[in-house]
NULUMPA-892491 format. One line per field, with one value per residue (C-alpha): residue in one letter; x, y, z. Coordinates in pm, whole numbers. Example, Ala and Ser with C-alpha at 12.3 -4.5 7.8 and 13.67 -1.06 7.14 Angstrom:
<nodes>
res <- A S
east <- 1230 1367
north <- -450 -106
up <- 780 714
</nodes>
This chain:
<nodes>
res <- M V Q S A A S F S A I K R F F V F F L T L L I S T A G F A Q L E R F K S F D P G E G E Y H P F V Y T I N Q D K N G F I W F G T G E G L Y R F D G S F F E S F A T I D S L S N D V V S V S Y K D S F G D L W F G F S N G L L L S W D G V D F K K Y V L P G E N T T G I T S I T Q S P W G E I F V S T L N K G C Y L I S S E G N V R L A D E G F Q G R L I Y A A H F T D S T L M L G T S D G L E I I P L S D Q N F L F K Q A L I P E Q L A Y L G I Q V I K K S G F E N I Y F A G T E D A G L F K I K I L S N S V E I S K I G A S S I L D Y Q N V Q D V L H T S N N N L W V C T Y Y A G L I K L T G F N S D G T F E H L T N Y K K G K G F N T N Y F K S L F F D R E E N I W V G T Y G D G L A L L A E Q S F A F L N F E Q K L S D D N I L A V E S N D S L L W L G A E N G L L E L S L R D I E N Q K F Y R S G T E L P D D K I T T I C Y L N N K V W V G T E S N G V F V L E D G A N R F T P F F R S N N S L G N S I N Y L Q A D G N F L Y A A T K D G I Y I F D L E T D E T Y H Y N T E A G L P H N D I E H I L V D A E N R L L F A T R S N G I F E I D E R G D V V E Y F T V G N Y E L A F N S I A Q D I H G Q T W V S T F G Q G I F L L L P D T V I N F T F R E G L K S N Y C Y S V A T A D S Q Y V W V G H R L G L S R I H I D D F S I K T F D I N F G I T G D A N Q N A V A V D S R G K L F F G T T D G L I I Y D G E K A K A K S V P P K T N L V N L F I N D N K V S F T E P I V L P Y A P Y K L R I E Y V G L N Y N D P E A V L Y Q Y K L Q G Y D L D W S E L T E L N Y T I Y S R I E D G D Y T F Q I R S F G H D G S Y D T S P V G F S L K V K P P F W K T W W F I S L A I I I G L L V I V F I V K Y R E K R Q K E I Q E Y L E K R L D E R T R E V V E Q K E E I E I K N R D I T D S I N Y A Q R I Q T S I L P P I K K L Q Q S F S G S F I F Y Q P R D I V S G D F Y W F D K I T D D K F I I V C A D S T G H G V P G A F M S M I G T T L I K D I C I S Q K A S S P S K I L Q E L D A Q L S N T L N Q N V D A A Q S N D G M D A M V C E L D V N T Y E L R Y A S A M R P M I I Y K N G E Q M Y V K G S R S S I G G Q Y D T K D E K D F Y D E V I Q L N K G D L V Y L F S D G Y P D Q F G G P L G K K F K M V R L K N L L K D I Q K K P M E E Q Y E Y V K S T F N L W K E D Y E Q V D D V L F M G I K L
east <- -3501 -3361 -3054 -2800 -2585 -2638 -2337 -2056 -1837 -1986 -1812 -1488 -1457 -1231 -965 -610 -436 -61 -71 215 299 574 590 704 875 1110 1100 1052 787 621 264 -7 -296 -683 -922 -1217 -1554 -1670 -2006 -2041 -2345 -2586 -2406 -2440 -2414 -2077 -2105 -2087 -2168 -2158 -2053 -2144 -2137 -2511 -2490 -2522 -2201 -2350 -2174 -2447 -2383 -2577 -2517 -2662 -2953 -3081 -2946 -2717 -2621 -2358 -2247 -1922 -2067 -2385 -2494 -2848 -3057 -3286 -3426 -3796 -3835 -4118 -4155 -3781 -3607 -3386 -3264 -2908 -2814 -2610 -2483 -2523 -2483 -2451 -2633 -2554 -2816 -2639 -2903 -2852 -2945 -2968 -3030 -3141 -3079 -3466 -3514 -3618 -3486 -3463 -3391 -3275 -3272 -3115 -3443 -3659 -3675 -3844 -3945 -3926 -4110 -3939 -4204 -4283 -4224 -3918 -3763 -3415 -3138 -3027 -2660 -2546 -2678 -2536 -2654 -2681 -2501 -2865 -2925 -3161 -3089 -2987 -3041 -2901 -3045 -2877 -3097 -3405 -3297 -3219 -3424 -3377 -3571 -3657 -3608 -3973 -3950 -4091 -3971 -3909 -3760 -3403 -3371 -3518 -3160 -3056 -3309 -3134 -2775 -2635 -2517 -2293 -2142 -2282 -2067 -2166 -1882 -2000 -2081 -2074 -2221 -1944 -2140 -1996 -2170 -2093 -1962 -1700 -1721 -1935 -1907 -2236 -2222 -2499 -2687 -2958 -3046 -3004 -2838 -2649 -2590 -2523 -2231 -2120 -1766 -1628 -1283 -1116 -891 -1199 -1438 -1571 -1459 -1686 -1659 -1796 -1698 -1617 -1477 -1308 -963 -828 -667 -829 -978 -871 -1109 -1063 -1223 -1242 -1325 -1459 -1102 -871 -785 -774 -745 -694 -935 -796 -1117 -961 -1122 -1160 -1006 -967 -639 -707 -380 -360 -244 -44 29 287 141 -67 -325 -337 -606 -807 -1205 -1230 -1444 -1405 -1182 -1065 -815 -738 -620 -263 -247 -274 -491 -693 -832 -1097 -1081 -1297 -996 -676 -776 -722 -461 -302 -94 149 254 -8 95 -157 37 -40 286 292 604 489 230 59 -128 -391 -529 -617 -380 -206 -478 -802 -989 -1100 -946 -1293 -1316 -1636 -1621 -1463 -1523 -1313 -1543 -1486 -1248 -1032 -1067 -1093 -1333 -1342 -1618 -1560 -1752 -1819 -1545 -1760 -1648 -1301 -1139 -816 -852 -520 -261 18 106 278 449 683 725 1049 911 1162 1501 1421 1355 967 970 1092 1290 1441 1672 1603 1825 1851 2077 1854 1935 1981 1743 1943 1706 1844 1682 1728 1914 2124 2089 1940 2049 1780 1813 1519 1565 1508 1378 1490 1842 1864 2172 2176 2435 2378 2431 2686 2857 2868 2754 2841 2550 2364 2047 2116 2006 2102 2218 2393 2528 2848 3089 3014 3026 2757 2813 2573 2512 2434 2242 2577 2886 2930 3010 3086 3143 3099 3415 3317 3336 3382 3175 3151 3132 3442 3458 3514 3425 3407 3421 3574 3248 2970 2715 2913 2864 2503 2433 2120 2168 2411 2454 2681 2781 3108 3364 3197 3043 2838 2721 2444 2513 2391 2708 2684 2803 3130 3212 3443 3667 3708 3989 4215 4054 4032 3745 3548 3373 3063 2910 2754 3108 3189 2799 2552 2230 2196 2440 2152 2116 1843 1897 2129 2092 2318 2052 2094 2317 2544 2450 2465 2170 2054 1772 1741 1559 1605 1407 1453 1699 2082 2342 2732 2852 3114 3318 3268 3053 2701 2455 2110 1897 1538 1415 1038 1057 1158 1012 1186 1052 1152 1278 1364 1398 1451 1378 1404 1161 1215 1148 1435 1177 1301 1036 1093 899 848 799 444 430 364 542 721 791 1086 978 1197 970 767 732 415 314 90 -75 -381 -591 -482 -538 -205 -278 -110 127 383 610 899 1020 971 1097 1049 963 882 799 463 489 614 535 538 595 347 223 -15 -2 113 53 95 140 104 416 194 -158 -85 -371 -325 -405 -339 -296 -366 -533 -785 -472 -334 -76 -61 265 413 667 1015 1247 1423 1331 1295 1481 1388 1507 1618 1252 1077 984 959 1069 918 1064 780 735 520 764 846 589 638 496 535 399 401 154 -99 -380 -315 -653 -876 -1227 -1454 -1734 -2057 -2300 -2671 -2971 -3075 -3364 -3598 -3821 -4061 -4159 -4058 -4236 -4005 -4084 -4026 -3779 -3769 -4058 -4074 -4280 -4585 -4701 -5011 -4918 -4759 -4465 -4238 -3907 -3636 -3433 -3233 -2988 -2688 -2399 -2079 -1947 -1598 -1469 -1083 -1130 -1491 -1391 -1248 -1581 -1691 -2025 -2151 -2521 -2754 -3122 -3217 -3464 -3344 -2938 -2799 -2462 -2321 -2263 -1909 -1776 -1855 -1856 -2211 -2411 -2745 -2868 -3160 -3374 -3596 -3839 -3923 -4245 -4439 -4181 -3976 -3671 -3410 -3161 -2838 -2588 -2214 -1938 -1572 -1294 -963 -824 -1072 -1210 -1586 -1868 -1906 -2308 -2450 -2759 -3072 -3477 -3724 -3984 -4257 -4465 -4809 -4835 -5104 -5488 -5351 -5073 -5293 -5419 -5741 -5686 -5416 -5609 -5904 -5651 -5529 -5858 -5944 -5608 -5612 -5941 -5789 -5509 -5697 -5889 -5546 -5412 -5642 -5650 -5274 -5239 -5397 -5194 -4897 -4887 -4945 -4677 -4441 -4520 -4381 -4110 -4000 -3986 -3823 -3552 -3453 -3396 -3162 -2973 -2881 -2766 -2580 -2446 -2302 -2115 -1960 -1825 -1667 -1531 -1351 -1184 -1108 -942 -777 -613 -467 -357 -217 -36 123 234 394 568 693 887 1024 1141 1290 1495 1644 1794 2105 2113 2180 2481 2715 2697 2735 3054 3213 3195 3238 2897 2555 2153 1929 1583 1354 990 754 460 232 363 589 806 962 1303 1587 1926 2204 2575 2824 3233 3326 3706 3919 3915 3612 3282 2971 2701 2374 2032 1790 1448 1224 939 625 554 350 317 429 777 838 866 1082 1299 1329 1445 1685 1831 1865 2029 2293 2379 2461 2651 2904 2912 2978 3242 3058 3153 3473 3370 3050 2948 2980 2764 2514 2548 2539 2218 2077 2134 2036 1713 1626 1652 1476 1189 1178 1234 1429 1133 865 570 662 797 752 870 967 1272 1500 1704 2033 2368 2623 2921 3266 3446 3803 3786 4151 4248 3869 3853 3543 3433 3090 2836 2500 2167 1993 2035 2219 2414 2546 2874 3053 3429 3611 3291 3204 2915 2929 2593 2683 2431 2290 2342 2096 2052 1850 1839 1564 1304 1184 1453 1576 1856 1908 1948 2324 2308 2595 2761 3043 3270 3356 3655 3660 3915 3769 3890 3798 3493 3369 3003 2821 2439 2254 1848 1564 1323 1069 1226 1250 932 709 422 368 473 253 178 133 463 731 1015 1272 1654 1732 1534 1732 2095 2004 1886 2201 2400 2264 2301 2619 2819 2577 2626 2457 2210 2070 2119 1847 1615 1617 1590 1322 1122 1166 1020 709 676 680 447 170 -151 -61 -59 333 358 645 828 1128 1509 1779 2107 2416 2792 3026 3393
north <- 2172 1974 1802 1792 1572 1204 1136 1274 1098 1313 1650 1426 1489 1787 1928 2008 2316 2412 2791 3043 3231 3467 3373 3704 3544 3361 3543 3257 3168 2849 2660 2643 2403 2548 2253 2317 2191 2075 2189 1821 1735 1982 1965 2352 2620 2699 3102 3214 3565 3593 3369 3437 3196 3248 3230 2854 2833 2706 2834 3029 3127 3303 3160 3234 2997 3079 3027 2715 2618 2420 2235 2033 1712 1821 2143 2178 2403 2663 2796 2630 2647 2892 2988 3135 3284 3077 3397 3538 3609 3924 4034 3890 4049 3954 4183 4273 4001 3747 3734 3681 3915 3801 4040 3923 4037 4079 4285 3992 4069 3795 3752 3450 3418 3064 2880 3070 3305 3631 3812 4156 4392 4721 5001 5071 4907 4789 4515 4630 4448 4488 4585 4620 4554 4708 4839 5175 5332 5366 4978 4975 4770 4977 4831 4981 4907 4971 5257 5274 5434 5280 5176 5124 4856 4871 4592 4560 4459 4814 4930 5285 5476 5617 5938 6088 6165 5821 5810 5836 5691 5406 5257 4943 4931 5106 5117 5277 5457 5641 5948 5939 5687 5576 5480 5332 5469 5445 5816 5754 5745 6014 6038 6154 6302 6182 6363 6258 5971 6210 6203 6538 6528 6888 6780 6482 6501 6331 6277 6401 6071 5839 6034 5899 5550 5283 5186 4801 4719 4911 4693 4810 4708 4574 4891 5197 5427 5283 5120 4992 5063 4835 5014 4872 4919 5122 4861 4888 5224 5258 5526 5700 5868 6148 6410 6715 6523 6170 6036 5819 5598 5336 4994 4768 5074 4941 4584 4332 4477 4823 4879 4566 4520 4447 4220 4178 4256 4057 4173 3911 3906 3808 4079 3930 4129 3900 4074 3897 4023 3979 3918 3890 3590 3643 3833 3802 4064 3932 4177 4440 4735 5065 5307 5030 4898 4509 4249 4000 3933 3586 3596 3255 3241 2964 2761 2829 2677 2760 2683 3059 3432 3547 3566 3716 3685 3614 3517 3498 3235 3229 2903 3173 2990 3196 3059 3201 3231 3205 3279 2925 2736 2704 2719 2703 2693 2746 2589 2483 2768 2600 2338 2443 2283 2283 2137 2144 1926 2097 2003 1655 1355 1292 1531 1276 1444 1153 1366 1683 1914 2238 2503 2791 2976 2702 2418 2073 1843 1524 1307 1049 1293 1525 1757 2094 2367 2648 2985 3012 3373 3373 3068 3183 3160 2786 2608 2213 1969 1740 1352 1238 1600 1756 1435 1062 930 812 883 1105 883 1108 1471 1585 1967 1968 2277 2461 2103 1925 1552 1328 963 774 428 244 542 583 955 1258 1609 1965 2200 2563 2772 2458 2423 2047 1771 1530 1165 1141 747 444 112 -237 -403 -234 -324 -56 219 219 466 494 765 1002 1173 1467 1508 1728 1582 1256 1171 829 661 384 153 -168 -310 -201 163 339 587 904 1102 1421 1532 1212 1056 770 538 293 -13 -188 -505 -849 -928 -668 -717 -591 -745 -689 -507 -328 -30 197 485 695 896 1061 1101 1370 1148 1116 755 631 433 268 127 -206 -514 -711 -758 -412 -81 -140 114 202 282 517 198 93 -225 -265 -344 -382 -48 -208 -545 -613 -953 -1282 -1181 -898 -610 -351 -38 224 572 714 1032 1200 1455 1761 1486 1289 1009 805 731 473 411 61 -88 -276 -197 148 355 314 517 397 499 435 136 51 28 215 101 343 148 230 104 397 641 657 709 362 61 135 434 618 819 974 1367 1618 1977 2139 2105 1922 1675 1413 1379 1053 996 752 691 957 1150 1239 1173 1396 1251 1482 1379 1475 1307 1105 1235 1176 1382 1238 1453 1375 1443 1662 1880 1898 1569 1391 1228 902 1031 900 734 941 1228 1478 1806 2019 2412 2603 2771 2441 2428 2055 1964 1641 1533 1307 1156 1449 1766 1954 1971 2242 2253 2604 2516 2931 2970 2721 2835 2944 2938 2593 2643 2382 2280 2453 2230 2189 1950 1923 1692 1484 1200 1039 729 771 1130 1471 1700 2066 2094 2441 2397 2158 1846 1712 1347 1124 817 559 392 596 562 863 948 1234 1389 1646 1826 1975 2243 2221 2295 2269 1873 1784 1424 1441 1535 1368 1302 1263 1265 1185 1144 1306 1059 724 753 745 928 1075 805 720 941 805 948 910 1200 1049 846 607 553 239 276 540 556 810 1049 1369 1387 1636 1530 1696 1669 1814 1769 1752 1874 1685 1808 1744 2100 2123 2372 2365 2447 2159 2178 1982 1991 1879 1617 1497 1173 1192 885 665 666 391 668 980 1095 998 633 628 772 531 245 332 343 -14 -133 -12 -167 -490 -425 -389 -700 -888 -754 -903 -1204 -1236 -1103 -1385 -1632 -1475 -1467 -1848 -1913 -1675 -1911 -2184 -2035 -1899 -2219 -2364 -2087 -2166 -2504 -2431 -2167 -2391 -2620 -2316 -2259 -2576 -2640 -2266 -2352 -2710 -2554 -2267 -2562 -2707 -2404 -2292 -2630 -2645 -2273 -2329 -2714 -2473 -2207 -2462 -2626 -2274 -2258 -2649 -2522 -2198 -2380 -2640 -2319 -2215 -1866 -1557 -1452 -1745 -1598 -1279 -1314 -1497 -1236 -877 -791 -1005 -1011 -1270 -1168 -1465 -1476 -1719 -1696 -1910 -1951 -2234 -2217 -2448 -2223 -2278 -2204 -2358 -2266 -2357 -2378 -2711 -2659 -2361 -2239 -2358 -2195 -2384 -2166 -2323 -2167 -2417 -2361 -2675 -2765 -2633 -2407 -2402 -2730 -2923 -2706 -2707 -3125 -3074 -2794 -3033 -3310 -3116 -2938 -3238 -3428 -3134 -3067 -3467 -3453 -3159 -3261 -3649 -3555 -3764 -3463 -3316 -3040 -2826 -3075 -3385 -3246 -3181 -3542 -3653 -3435 -3578 -3947 -3930 -3721 -3973 -4274 -4104 -3998 -4318 -4205 -4462 -4704 -4720 -4801 -4466 -4247 -3865 -3568 -3373 -3222 -2870 -2617 -2538 -2327 -2448 -2220 -2316 -2005 -1996 -1754 -1666 -1644 -1547 -1814 -1924 -2268 -2321 -2534 -2515 -2690 -2453 -2170 -1833 -1625 -1227 -1141 -801 -863 -542 -312 -518 -704 -1093 -1299 -1668 -1887 -2174 -2546 -2730 -3039 -3008 -3212 -3503 -3554 -3850 -4096 -4183 -4389 -4231 -3834 -3815 -3531 -3285 -3111 -2933 -2695 -2367 -2171 -1774 -1606 -1321 -1046 -872 -620 -844 -950 -1247 -1287 -1621 -1592 -1806 -1758 -1608 -1248 -1231 -1412 -1148 -1004 -598 -257 -21 -261 -622 -756 -985 -786 -1008 -1054 -708 -507 -730 -678 -304 -293 -460 -219 79 -96 -305 26 22 -95 -460 -335 -84 -329 -593 -254 -193 -540 -622 -251 -272 -586 -497 -211 -381 -667 -390 -548 -863 -1158 -1298 -1591 -1783 -1822 -1566 -1638 -1366 -1379 -1146 -1188 -941 -1079
up <- 337 -9 71 -219 -108 8 189 372 122 -168 15 -10 -386 -384 -569 -372 -535 -518 -421 -415 -100 4 390 615 877 671 362 124 -146 -35 -166 69 -45 -63 -28 -328 -310 -635 -740 -887 -1011 -889 -517 -520 -808 -878 -891 -541 -443 -90 215 585 879 1158 1550 1530 1306 935 658 438 109 -211 -520 -934 -842 -459 -85 33 347 467 778 639 532 332 127 140 -106 42 -285 -301 113 187 -140 -124 -471 -678 -795 -748 -385 -449 -73 292 609 1011 1209 1581 1748 1495 1251 900 610 271 -37 -415 -771 -791 -466 -213 142 361 757 929 1299 1326 1362 1060 745 771 445 394 121 13 -4 -374 -682 -640 -850 -844 -711 -325 -352 -12 382 653 1043 1122 1430 1641 1529 1213 915 635 279 -47 -374 -713 -795 -587 -290 50 321 709 867 1247 1544 1552 1142 1000 685 591 295 447 257 -59 -126 -196 -481 -843 -730 -847 -520 -508 -115 210 533 870 1074 1408 1222 882 631 346 32 -290 -550 -995 -943 -670 -276 -76 325 448 807 1030 1287 1523 1283 982 633 619 228 196 398 186 158 -228 -208 -540 -571 -621 -836 -1103 -983 -967 -583 -566 -192 134 414 770 827 1156 1210 1405 1130 798 564 194 -106 -419 -748 -1105 -1299 -1030 -805 -435 -215 121 336 648 843 1055 1245 1004 702 481 333 39 -79 -330 -226 -479 -722 -987 -905 -1073 -806 -997 -1216 -1147 -1070 -699 -569 -190 67 360 620 901 1236 1113 926 558 330 69 -270 -474 -846 -1135 -1408 -1191 -964 -598 -440 -86 49 345 630 538 757 855 629 302 215 263 196 -23 -279 -412 -706 -729 -1040 -1337 -1377 -1062 -782 -944 -1258 -1299 -1278 -1157 -749 -624 -227 132 463 776 996 1374 1360 1139 869 508 244 -81 -349 -735 -988 -1207 -1007 -647 -297 -136 199 369 707 816 752 945 634 328 -12 -209 -576 -762 -1048 -1308 -1063 -900 -1050 -997 -743 -485 -206 -45 251 403 603 716 965 976 664 386 280 150 -66 -170 -480 -731 -975 -708 -455 -436 -210 -113 101 352 282 -79 -248 -587 -463 -569 -637 -772 -764 -1037 -1019 -1268 -1244 -867 -733 -872 -1054 -790 -559 -262 76 335 428 719 795 994 1097 770 567 394 384 171 197 -164 -247 -354 -364 -14 172 -5 129 0 142 287 9 -259 -591 -583 -392 -322 -224 204 212 -4 156 -19 96 -133 118 333 61 75 338 506 736 850 1210 1339 1664 1768 1567 1502 1186 1206 910 963 662 475 644 971 1149 1051 1332 1150 1391 1161 1397 1432 1073 1221 1131 1360 1205 1363 1217 1318 1426 1664 1854 1625 1590 1191 922 786 1039 914 1190 1439 1714 1938 2259 2534 2742 2467 2416 2043 1990 1638 1480 1259 1229 1578 1922 2034 2028 2093 2171 2168 2510 2586 2601 2199 2368 2177 2447 2459 2546 2527 2376 2288 2338 2174 1811 1574 1459 1160 1396 1149 1339 1674 1815 2165 2313 2596 2881 2738 2656 2363 2070 1837 1496 1301 1007 1079 1437 1494 1745 2056 2373 2587 2950 3246 3378 3085 2713 2556 2176 1971 1638 1468 1749 1932 1658 1437 1073 976 1188 888 980 800 1031 1387 1481 1752 1643 1977 2365 2287 1975 1820 1438 1260 852 655 343 219 575 906 1271 1558 1911 2201 2446 2766 2692 2443 2221 1834 1546 1218 859 532 212 328 473 96 178 -153 -131 80 347 256 509 752 506 776 945 1204 1225 1549 1562 1541 1181 1030 679 516 182 31 -311 -421 -272 61 336 561 933 1115 1414 1501 1246 1445 1557 1933 2066 2036 1918 1992 1715 1756 1838 1654 1668 1302 1310 1589 1436 1659 1534 1225 1188 1199 1499 1573 1874 1937 2177 2456 2335 2510 2388 2502 2686 2440 2367 2129 1937 1903 1618 1714 1418 1511 1370 1545 1337 1261 947 1003 1052 1023 1050 1356 1536 1825 1979 2344 2413 2712 2791 3144 3273 3064 3026 3414 3264 2909 2631 2515 2244 1919 1542 1462 1419 1518 1808 1845 2156 2023 2306 2581 2796 3022 3222 3209 2974 2864 2562 2583 2273 2298 2026 2042 1865 1721 2041 2286 2328 2337 2419 2790 2777 2548 2357 2367 2417 2642 2623 2813 2747 2996 3217 3187 3341 3620 3711 3733 4065 4092 4003 4250 4520 4456 4429 4786 4937 4823 4890 5227 5321 5207 5403 5713 5628 5551 5883 6101 5949 5969 6310 6457 6208 6282 6657 6613 6412 6598 6935 6713 6579 6922 7020 6746 6800 7143 7079 6763 6973 7246 6984 6822 7147 7211 6885 6910 7233 7105 6806 7016 7276 6977 6797 7114 7168 6812 6836 7201 7036 6722 6992 7195 6867 6771 7103 7077 6711 6825 7122 6863 6629 6764 6962 6717 7024 6920 6565 6715 6925 6637 6392 6396 6290 6224 6218 6134 5987 6034 5971 5984 5712 5983 6345 6273 5980 5706 5672 5941 5997 6192 6320 6549 6569 6468 6514 6649 6338 6130 6130 5979 5886 5718 5563 5468 5298 5351 5112 5249 5537 5865 6088 5765 5691 6066 6068 5792 5942 6279 6079 5806 6173 6393 6097 6023 6381 6390 6066 6205 6527 6475 6196 5931 5680 5592 5348 5291 4999 5203 5463 5160 5069 5396 5488 5127 5217 5550 5467 5188 5454 5731 5474 5317 4980 4880 4910 4604 4833 5019 4821 4854 4711 5077 5084 5159 4973 5166 5147 5351 5424 5615 5725 5860 6096 6104 5714 5649 5346 5246 5130 5048 4864 4735 4697 4477 4709 4581 4804 4788 4894 4927 4868 4925 4879 4544 4509 4436 4354 4396 4206 4382 4172 4035 4279 4585 4940 4919 4656 4504 4450 4152 4054 3687 3822 4002 4223 4249 4522 4517 4721 4586 4774 4773 4975 5198 5405 5721 5680 5390 5405 5368 5316 5294 5236 5172 4830 5090 5069 4661 4584 4815 4631 4696 4598 4403 4067 4302 4171 4349 4471 4280 4322 4116 4397 4693 4528 4496 4858 4952 4773 4922 5287 5251 5420 5743 6106 6072 6328 6116 5775 6013 6055 5650 5555 5782 5737 5350 5349 5530 5339 5033 5142 5320 5304 5068 5239 5312 5059 5224 5524 5526 5645 5600 5742 5725 5859 5842 5881
</nodes>
């Protein structure tokens, strides 16, 4: 096989054409774009007569210089393979077994079974061209020639003359029904009945309507008993076979199709009829019906999509792509039929569409020189509002439809409105600030119109005529607002250059909606999908998806076409669309898979900033620098067709080897190079591969774009290579293809050599065993003696360690009892207040956290919650010192207020620990919260040493921050500690919560994160109305559930008091 392309890049030299198509569902004309494969300098012959697809998925096409095969990346010429002819390949056919048949103009007939060609010789001196190939109802292949009769080929390959009655006829086409043969000749159509594999010429029917017309092609339609007949110069006819008669009617009478030379016909599953003509180009009948009528006719011809008017062949492949063969202009492909394109060079400046809006019946396009209004039902029904006349002499930057009015924003002249029934736009808003007249985006919702400008946000109440203005002075992070969205929860979100997305809430306050950190990003568009998830685009950082508890960033690395985004929009229940330069990205909102669309899909312009609209059917309209892009999701393919995987070449030690049969090789190290291809013509660049060599690889490889793999060294063993290919949507064929390979073992791995080695080895082993038994017995006796000695030592050491550990543990447990006895009884707290609890859980046996409370006067009750440095035994020492000092300070009346208590405690602790002595400095200390409650008036006076407190006053939560000074620590005369009193008047039933940092700092939960103060506040919010006993259980169970299997990080003290 001769490869006519050296690399995939050669195939990417194609022409993208703009073709007019009338869409039956919407009723307006739009543009499709074919991909035309340039024949280039010898890529392939440009005259394409027939197209077909084999059982392996390869596209075959016959040309004026022989047969070619295409895999989506390379063209291969078969003109010189096995002495194949380089003459014209005039016809092809795929039989019921999936084999392809090719007929040449010189009389050569070939079949291809997916592996090999087989050549057939027709009887006699037949050098006339083969005109058609088909299959009879009894399974034989029927071959017609131009004037040498017809032949039948059996499944065994035997060739015989079909019938003498075919002799002398100029036959162009043949097609079997269950009971007849339809024959296209130079004199019209003959319908010949069949009986026991015989042709009943005497009973043949020749319809008068087709008499004396050259019938060049006969094709079956998608409708029952309906066929098409294409003629030399009378156009296209519909043939309906009835039980005793035939109905003939002309298709496209009084249209361009009438009296044309029809070369080929294709009826697709979506009821479009494609017709190749020799003079009038390619004709498409949209919405073709069984009665021969259709909705619209489209003509593709020279100057309107192709460089020729001469079309020869059509083919509909397994992916429902449409292939077109031409005379002289090569091969073309219509793959992605859900995209369409509109251009307006004659009306819109440079075809640069800056703004788009739709209301399901009308479409508005804004440009530098005005606004174009189109009817979605009749594309020719247009109205143009020119800048400088019906509109100001300015760019149209945004369009919004609301309440039967069209609102437009301009680059420097503010907002204009087209009233219902009016013929020109009138001024609606103009700011005294020139930046306020630069409108970036308009959004409508109810009776409000929102304008994003370079001077902030303007909100217009259309019912009261009031205007509200927000800029940086009103709290905006930046004045240049790129986009606005009123989401499903009625929040007004806006995008600008900042560190996040902000909103204007129902109170009119500017608040942060989400943040990415301390750095600025250029946010420029916002959208919300059906799940209520918010998507935000940026210029340079890709797309952000805002979820309740996390943010996901999609960039070029995740598959986005570019990190520079110009718009984001949602069109249906599955996808989010992103506009870029020279392309689009589509993100699936559930599995986050990404597909990109670029020049390979016909996109030749840059997406403009937020120039996107969506109608109620989910149809998307993108404004670009090269016209309008329309995406119709309803026309996207309903089913996913996985790529067809094929092995192409196998090289063993750089020598090409056939892999159709199992391969057996003598022993040696071998290098393998395996080449393969996944055939997907809709998006060949998106195909990925996964392979596995069983016997060598443990599992499937990672997905790769490379269509080959190399195994640098394999040795003896049985191997099976498997390969599978994946489409852009992840679909793949569940039955991978491959081959088997066996490398014979070396002689030292053969059975006789292994047997001999085993016998010799056994004799040696017997000798060694006997010798070693003696030596082993001696060694064993010696080792047993030594083991007994060491065992006694280990047992003695173990018993000694266990005694020491038990003594230490007993001491610590006794210390716990001492520490517990020092703490005041909880009963005293319960007797003094209407409700209370203390959740006290040391990390080790003893704790560094402690509490103290007592009624020091008739109406004053002191409560202390403290957290000493360290935990375990060191922390317990600190807590005992702290408890003793606090008790002495409070009872001896050395301090008259909580702040004085803390000051006195700080002084006495520093003195006790000699922290004011340079030679014995220590950093030990404690954090504490001291509260003084008046049990009669419920006045709360408190002072803090770095400990916070939460209060519920009249059901409202108050968070009291701790001071910045702690108790004790290293002595430094430069740092003055500041403890101060604060007073809060509480009421009966109010709640006070004191706690150490062990509770919020505990790691746990599903992600192993800290509990944090936010969750603690929410917990108290949920339980504050419950009885104190239930609150205790909630606090305790929540902590243990959060901690689960994680280690407790610190001592925990949590106190709750209800007045």
